[in-house]
MARBAVO-770411 format. One record per residue: y, x, z of N, C-alpha, C, O, CB in turn; residue in three letters. Coordinates in Angstrom, 3 decimals. Glycine has a CB too. Example, Ala and Ser with C-alpha at 12.3 -4.5 7.8 and 13.67 -1.06 7.14 Angstrom:
// MARBAVO-770411
{node {-5.690; 13.190; 7.800}; {-4.500; 12.300; 7.800}; {-3.300; 13.200; 7.800}; {-3.319; 14.236; 8.465}; {-4.473; 11.308; 9.046}; "Ala"}
{node {-2.250; 12.850; 7.080}; {-1.060; 13.670; 7.140}; {0.030; 12.900; 7.870}; {1.138; 13.409; 8.039}; {-0.598; 14.084; 5.725}; "Ser"}
END
This chain:
// MARBAVO-770411
{node {11.143; 3.120; 24.794}; {11.739; 2.303; 23.760}; {11.028; 2.504; 22.430}; {10.802; 1.548; 21.688}; {13.216; 2.622; 23.623}; "Met"}
{node {10.672; 3.764; 22.129}; {9.984; 4.041; 20.868}; {8.626; 3.360; 20.817}; {8.207; 2.900; 19.755}; {9.818; 5.542; 20.672}; "Leu"}
{node {7.944; 3.288; 21.930}; {6.625; 2.646; 21.964}; {6.725; 1.161; 21.649}; {5.859; 0.610; 20.969}; {5.968; 2.845; 23.333}; "Ala"}
{node {7.762; 0.517; 22.131}; {7.950; -0.915; 21.858}; {8.233; -1.140; 20.384}; {7.671; -2.043; 19.764}; {9.097; -1.490; 22.712}; "Ile"}
{node {9.104; -0.317; 19.829}; {9.445; -0.445; 18.413}; {8.230; -0.167; 17.535}; {8.017; -0.850; 16.533}; {10.591; 0.509; 18.048}; "Val"}
{node {7.438; 0.828; 17.904}; {6.234; 1.133; 17.128}; {5.229; -0.011; 17.188}; {4.592; -0.320; 16.182}; {5.587; 2.421; 17.636}; "Leu"}
{node {5.078; -0.638; 18.337}; {4.166; -1.778; 18.449}; {4.626; -2.945; 17.575}; {3.810; -3.598; 16.925}; {4.057; -2.230; 19.910}; "Asn"}
{node {5.922; -3.200; 17.563}; {6.456; -4.259; 16.706}; {6.247; -3.908; 15.236}; {5.880; -4.769; 14.437}; {7.955; -4.489; 16.995}; "Ile"}
{node {6.477; -2.653; 14.880}; {6.289; -2.221; 13.494}; {4.825; -2.324; 13.071}; {4.531; -2.742; 11.951}; {6.785; -0.784; 13.315}; "Ala"}
{node {3.899; -1.943; 13.966}; {2.475; -2.086; 13.658}; {2.116; -3.553; 13.412}; {1.355; -3.867; 12.496}; {1.618; -1.515; 14.805}; "Phe"}
{node {2.665; -4.442; 14.228}; {2.380; -5.872; 14.068}; {2.925; -6.391; 12.740}; {2.251; -7.157; 12.052}; {2.982; -6.675; 15.236}; "Ala"}
{node {4.133; -5.981; 12.378}; {4.721; -6.442; 11.125}; {3.979; -5.894; 9.904}; {3.810; -6.600; 8.910}; {6.186; -6.040; 11.062}; "Leu"}
{node {3.542; -4.651; 9.978}; {2.762; -4.079; 8.868}; {1.407; -4.777; 8.774}; {0.898; -4.986; 7.672}; {2.569; -2.543; 9.057}; "Val"}
{node {0.822; -5.137; 9.901}; {-0.451; -5.871; 9.877}; {-0.276; -7.238; 9.219}; {-1.146; -7.680; 8.468}; {-1.008; -6.040; 11.308}; "Ala"}
{node {0.830; -7.903; 9.491}; {1.112; -9.188; 8.836}; {1.305; -8.983; 7.340}; {0.810; -9.774; 6.537}; {2.365; -9.856; 9.450}; "Val"}
{node {2.012; -7.941; 6.963}; {2.222; -7.650; 5.540}; {0.906; -7.352; 4.836}; {0.714; -7.768; 3.694}; {3.181; -6.468; 5.373}; "Ala"}
{node {-0.001; -6.640; 5.493}; {-1.307; -6.358; 4.898}; {-2.115; -7.640; 4.734}; {-2.770; -7.837; 3.711}; {-2.083; -5.349; 5.756}; "Ile"}
{node {-2.069; -8.510; 5.739}; {-2.790; -9.783; 5.644}; {-2.255; -10.631; 4.494}; {-3.029; -11.234; 3.750}; {-2.684; -10.559; 6.967}; "Ala"}
{node {-0.933; -10.678; 4.349}; {-0.351; -11.442; 3.246}; {-0.675; -10.809; 1.886}; {-0.863; -11.518; 0.898}; {1.168; -11.548; 3.424}; "Leu"}
{node {-0.738; -9.497; 1.844}; {-1.122; -8.815; 0.597}; {-2.554; -9.126; 0.202}; {-2.843; -9.360; -0.971}; {-0.948; -7.308; 0.741}; "Gly"}
{node {-3.463; -9.128; 1.193}; {-4.847; -9.497; 0.895}; {-4.949; -10.947; 0.435}; {-5.758; -11.276; -0.431}; {-5.730; -9.276; 2.122}; "Phe"}
{node {-4.128; -11.805; 1.017}; {-4.132; -13.214; 0.605}; {-3.713; -13.322; -0.865}; {-4.339; -14.052; -1.634}; {-3.179; -14.060; 1.510}; "Trp"}
{node {-2.663; -12.603; -1.256}; {-2.211; -12.647; -2.647}; {-3.255; -12.014; -3.571}; {-3.413; -12.443; -4.714}; {-0.852; -11.926; -2.797}; "Arg"}
{node {-3.952; -11.014; -3.087}; {-4.988; -10.377; -3.890}; {-6.138; -11.342; -4.157}; {-6.684; -11.365; -5.260}; {-5.506; -9.117; -3.191}; "Leu"}
{node {-6.503; -12.126; -3.171}; {-7.618; -13.063; -3.336}; {-7.222; -14.327; -4.089}; {-8.005; -14.840; -4.888}; {-8.177; -13.439; -1.986}; "Leu"}
{node {-6.017; -14.833; -3.843}; {-5.615; -16.123; -4.385}; {-4.770; -15.980; -5.650}; {-4.624; -16.941; -6.405}; {-4.848; -16.903; -3.340}; "Val"}
{node {-4.220; -14.811; -5.885}; {-3.284; -14.606; -6.983}; {-3.667; -15.328; -8.263}; {-4.794; -15.192; -8.739}; {-3.159; -13.156; -7.263}; "Gly"}
{node {-2.740; -16.093; -8.824}; {-3.096; -16.895; -9.991}; {-3.312; -16.085; -11.261}; {-3.961; -16.570; -12.188}; {-2.038; -17.905; -10.236}; "Pro"}
{node {-2.795; -14.885; -11.329}; {-2.959; -14.110; -12.560}; {-3.239; -12.644; -12.226}; {-3.094; -12.204; -11.085}; {-1.698; -14.230; -13.452}; "Ser"}
{node {-3.640; -11.911; -13.252}; {-3.948; -10.492; -13.067}; {-2.720; -9.670; -12.657}; {-2.847; -8.809; -11.786}; {-4.536; -9.924; -14.346}; "Ala"}
{node {-1.533; -9.897; -13.248}; {-0.364; -9.128; -12.775}; {-0.041; -9.361; -11.299}; {0.414; -8.447; -10.611}; {0.850; -9.483; -13.607}; "Pro"}
{node {-0.276; -10.581; -10.815}; {-0.063; -10.839; -9.389}; {-1.027; -10.021; -8.538}; {-0.649; -9.511; -7.483}; {-0.228; -12.335; -9.084}; "Asp"}
{node {-2.242; -9.898; -8.983}; {-3.236; -9.118; -8.227}; {-2.917; -7.625; -8.263}; {-3.106; -6.924; -7.269}; {-4.646; -9.363; -8.789}; "Arg"}
{node {-2.432; -7.138; -9.410}; {-2.039; -5.729; -9.497}; {-0.855; -5.460; -8.578}; {-0.814; -4.430; -7.906}; {-1.687; -5.344; -10.953}; "Ile"}
{node {0.097; -6.366; -8.544}; {1.236; -6.215; -7.649}; {0.788; -6.252; -6.190}; {1.340; -5.534; -5.356}; {2.274; -7.310; -7.915}; "Leu"}
{node {-0.207; -7.083; -5.873}; {-0.737; -7.134; -4.505}; {-1.408; -5.812; -4.143}; {-1.255; -5.332; -3.020}; {-1.739; -8.301; -4.352}; "Ala"}
{node {-2.146; -5.222; -5.074}; {-2.760; -3.917; -4.805}; {-1.705; -2.844; -4.564}; {-1.858; -2.004; -3.677}; {-3.664; -3.505; -5.969}; "Leu"}
{node {-0.635; -2.872; -5.355}; {0.439; -1.913; -5.162}; {1.106; -2.115; -3.810}; {1.441; -1.147; -3.126}; {1.468; -2.030; -6.282}; "Asp"}
{node {1.297; -3.364; -3.427}; {1.885; -3.669; -2.127}; {0.971; -3.212; -0.987}; {1.449; -2.711; 0.030}; {2.165; -5.173; -2.011}; "Thr"}
{node {-0.343; -3.385; -1.159}; {-1.277; -2.911; -0.132}; {-1.240; -1.393; -0.006}; {-1.376; -0.860; 1.094}; {-2.700; -3.371; -0.453}; "Leu"}
{node {-1.057; -0.696; -1.123}; {-0.939; 0.764; -1.058}; {0.321; 1.161; -0.290}; {0.293; 2.092; 0.515}; {-0.915; 1.374; -2.482}; "Ala"}
{node {1.411; 0.464; -0.535}; {2.653; 0.754; 0.179}; {2.492; 0.453; 1.671}; {2.987; 1.198; 2.517}; {3.824; -0.066; -0.412}; "Ile"}
{node {1.802; -0.633; 1.983}; {1.563; -0.962; 3.391}; {0.654; 0.063; 4.062}; {0.834; 0.372; 5.240}; {0.949; -2.354; 3.510}; "Asn"}
{node {-0.312; 0.586; 3.330}; {-1.170; 1.639; 3.883}; {-0.356; 2.900; 4.170}; {-0.581; 3.584; 5.169}; {-2.328; 1.962; 2.911}; "Ala"}
{node {0.585; 3.195; 3.287}; {1.473; 4.343; 3.520}; {2.294; 4.122; 4.783}; {2.431; 5.025; 5.607}; {2.407; 4.572; 2.308}; "Ile"}
{node {2.840; 2.915; 4.930}; {3.637; 2.609; 6.125}; {2.788; 2.717; 7.389}; {3.252; 3.207; 8.418}; {4.249; 1.198; 6.019}; "Ala"}
{node {1.548; 2.257; 7.304}; {0.654; 2.332; 8.459}; {0.364; 3.782; 8.835}; {0.357; 4.127; 10.016}; {-0.656; 1.592; 8.168}; "Leu"}
{node {0.126; 4.624; 7.845}; {-0.125; 6.035; 8.130}; {1.106; 6.728; 8.702}; {0.988; 7.563; 9.599}; {-0.579; 6.751; 6.870}; "Leu"}
{node {2.275; 6.390; 8.194}; {3.501; 6.986; 8.723}; {3.697; 6.579; 10.186}; {4.037; 7.408; 11.030}; {4.725; 6.559; 7.874}; "Ile"}
{node {3.480; 5.302; 10.472}; {3.616; 4.843; 11.863}; {2.591; 5.512; 12.769}; {2.902; 5.881; 13.902}; {3.463; 3.317; 11.942}; "Leu"}
{node {1.370; 5.669; 12.270}; {0.344; 6.337; 13.069}; {0.695; 7.807; 13.291}; {0.456; 8.348; 14.371}; {-1.027; 6.218; 12.386}; "Leu"}
{node {1.258; 8.448; 12.276}; {1.696; 9.834; 12.430}; {2.799; 9.982; 13.455}; {2.828; 10.952; 14.212}; {2.163; 10.380; 11.110}; "Gly"}
{node {3.717; 9.012; 13.480}; {4.785; 9.040; 14.484}; {4.207; 8.821; 15.871}; {4.584; 9.503; 16.825}; {5.855; 7.973; 14.178}; "Ile"}
{node {3.286; 7.862; 15.980}; {2.704; 7.549; 17.298}; {1.929; 8.741; 17.854}; {2.061; 9.074; 19.032}; {1.775; 6.319; 17.199}; "Arg"}
{node {1.112; 9.390; 17.001}; {0.277; 10.483; 17.481}; {0.953; 11.846; 17.407}; {0.450; 12.821; 17.967}; {-0.993; 10.521; 16.700}; "Leu"}
{node {2.087; 11.920; 16.721}; {2.810; 13.186; 16.620}; {2.105; 14.218; 15.766}; {2.183; 15.415; 16.044}; {3.032; 13.747; 17.978}; "Gly"}
{node {1.415; 13.767; 14.726}; {0.672; 14.682; 13.869}; {1.214; 14.622; 12.440}; {1.462; 13.540; 11.907}; {-0.836; 14.345; 13.892}; "Ser"}
{node {1.393; 15.769; 11.839}; {1.878; 15.840; 10.468}; {0.809; 15.582; 9.426}; {1.122; 15.394; 8.251}; {2.483; 17.169; 10.224}; "Gly"}
{node {-0.431; 15.571; 9.836}; {-1.532; 15.355; 8.898}; {-1.467; 13.964; 8.280}; {-1.823; 13.786; 7.115}; {-2.874; 15.552; 9.601}; "Leu"}
{node {-1.024; 12.994; 9.036}; {-0.938; 11.629; 8.529}; {0.132; 11.500; 7.451}; {0.003; 10.675; 6.547}; {-0.649; 10.662; 9.669}; "Tyr"}
{node {1.178; 12.300; 7.536}; {2.220; 12.265; 6.523}; {1.702; 12.814; 5.192}; {2.072; 12.320; 4.127}; {3.444; 13.062; 6.990}; "Phe"}
{node {0.852; 13.828; 5.256}; {0.240; 14.361; 4.039}; {-0.716; 13.353; 3.415}; {-0.773; 13.219; 2.193}; {-0.499; 15.664; 4.340}; "Glu"}
{node {-1.463; 12.648; 4.251}; {-2.360; 11.608; 3.741}; {-1.560; 10.480; 3.101}; {-1.976; 9.926; 2.084}; {-3.251; 11.055; 4.872}; "Ala"}
{node {-0.420; 10.136; 3.685}; {0.437; 9.099; 3.115}; {0.975; 9.530; 1.755}; {1.092; 8.710; 0.845}; {1.598; 8.779; 4.066}; "Ala"}
{node {1.298; 10.797; 1.615}; {1.775; 11.313; 0.328}; {0.678; 11.221; -0.728}; {0.949; 10.856; -1.872}; {2.252; 12.770; 0.472}; "Leu"}
{node {-0.550; 11.548; -0.356}; {-1.661; 11.442; -1.301}; {-1.912; 9.997; -1.718}; {-2.160; 9.725; -2.893}; {-2.927; 12.032; -0.691}; "Leu"}
{node {-1.851; 9.081; -0.777}; {-2.040; 7.669; -1.114}; {-0.912; 7.186; -2.017}; {-1.147; 6.371; -2.909}; {-2.109; 6.807; 0.163}; "Ile"}
{node {0.307; 7.673; -1.803}; {1.433; 7.296; -2.656}; {1.208; 7.756; -4.090}; {1.460; 7.004; -5.031}; {2.740; 7.886; -2.112}; "Ala"}
{node {0.739; 8.975; -4.260}; {0.478; 9.491; -5.605}; {-0.650; 8.728; -6.291}; {-0.531; 8.351; -7.457}; {0.136; 10.976; -5.543}; "Leu"}
{node {-1.728; 8.507; -5.577}; {-2.862; 7.776; -6.157}; {-2.484; 6.327; -6.442}; {-2.895; 5.774; -7.462}; {-4.079; 7.828; -5.213}; "Ile"}
{node {-1.715; 5.708; -5.563}; {-1.285; 4.337; -5.774}; {-0.401; 4.196; -6.988}; {-0.543; 3.236; -7.746}; {-0.567; 3.829; -4.567}; "Gly"}
{node {0.514; 5.134; -7.194}; {1.388; 5.073; -8.358}; {0.598; 5.229; -9.650}; {0.782; 4.459; -10.594}; {2.464; 6.149; -8.269}; "Phe"}
{node {-0.271; 6.212; -9.690}; {-1.052; 6.456; -10.911}; {-1.974; 5.279; -11.204}; {-2.112; 4.883; -12.362}; {-1.877; 7.752; -10.778}; "Val"}
{node {-2.598; 4.721; -10.194}; {-3.504; 3.596; -10.427}; {-2.750; 2.351; -10.870}; {-3.255; 1.598; -11.702}; {-4.304; 3.295; -9.169}; "Ser"}
{node {-1.563; 2.115; -10.340}; {-0.765; 0.968; -10.771}; {-0.343; 1.113; -12.221}; {-0.405; 0.147; -12.982}; {0.466; 0.807; -9.882}; "Thr"}
{node {0.081; 2.292; -12.610}; {0.462; 2.524; -13.998}; {-0.740; 2.356; -14.915}; {-0.619; 1.758; -15.984}; {1.068; 3.922; -14.166}; "Val"}
{node {-1.896; 2.872; -14.519}; {-3.097; 2.754; -15.349}; {-3.533; 1.295; -15.488}; {-3.892; 0.866; -16.584}; {-4.239; 3.589; -14.755}; "Ala"}
{node {-3.507; 0.537; -14.411}; {-3.896; -0.873; -14.488}; {-2.930; -1.681; -15.349}; {-3.358; -2.538; -16.122}; {-3.969; -1.476; -13.089}; "Leu"}
{node {-1.649; -1.419; -15.224}; {-0.675; -2.135; -16.050}; {-0.816; -1.784; -17.521}; {-0.703; -2.652; -18.386}; {0.738; -1.829; -15.583}; "Cys"}
{node {-1.060; -0.524; -17.801}; {-1.251; -0.101; -19.191}; {-2.518; -0.728; -19.769}; {-2.536; -1.134; -20.931}; {-1.325; 1.439; -19.286}; "Lys"}
{node {-3.567; -0.806; -18.969}; {-4.800; -1.445; -19.426}; {-4.586; -2.941; -19.675}; {-5.124; -3.500; -20.632}; {-5.921; -1.235; -18.397}; "Tyr"}
{node {-3.808; -3.576; -18.818}; {-3.543; -5.008; -18.968}; {-2.717; -5.284; -20.222}; {-2.942; -6.283; -20.905}; {-2.817; -5.550; -17.729}; "Leu"}
{node {-1.761; -4.401; -20.529}; {-0.909; -4.615; -21.687}; {-1.588; -4.276; -23.003}; {-1.450; -5.022; -23.972}; {0.336; -3.807; -21.551}; "Leu"}
{node {-2.318; -3.171; -23.060}; {-2.862; -2.681; -24.319}; {-4.377; -2.794; -24.436}; {-4.915; -2.747; -25.542}; {-2.467; -1.268; -24.503}; "Arg"}
{node {-5.060; -2.939; -23.325}; {-6.517; -2.972; -23.376}; {-7.158; -1.607; -23.398}; {-8.380; -1.483; -23.478}; {-6.957; -3.727; -24.564}; "Gly"}
{node {-6.308; -0.557; -23.324}; {-6.794; 0.816; -23.345}; {-5.873; 1.652; -22.471}; {-4.662; 1.435; -22.462}; {-6.858; 1.380; -24.803}; "Asp"}
{node {-6.428; 2.595; -21.746}; {-5.614; 3.423; -20.853}; {-5.112; 4.658; -21.577}; {-3.944; 5.028; -21.454}; {-6.415; 3.830; -19.612}; "Ile"}
{node {-5.992; 5.292; -22.328}; {-5.635; 6.538; -23.019}; {-5.344; 6.220; -24.477}; {-6.146; 5.590; -25.167}; {-6.776; 7.603; -22.901}; "Ile"}
{node {-4.180; 6.668; -24.929}; {-3.798; 6.424; -26.335}; {-4.513; 7.370; -27.265}; {-4.315; 7.309; -28.479}; {-2.289; 6.567; -26.523}; "Asp"}
END
């Protein structure tokens, strides 16, 4: 049963990644593209978590945590740059 659910989850995350890339390429404005990048980071985290569950390895969970930290910091930096034109005050 777990294998079936994991396959469905992998398929849904793949669709979410494809839609995120579409918004990244077509996005009408810069904030839309930043939001698409943040969404892709979240989808990458979900993919790593699912892979960690499938393979039974804790290493993927640590990688997901690192991507979460880097994704948050990069989103904040991009938004700050978009609003002020400078990252460091």
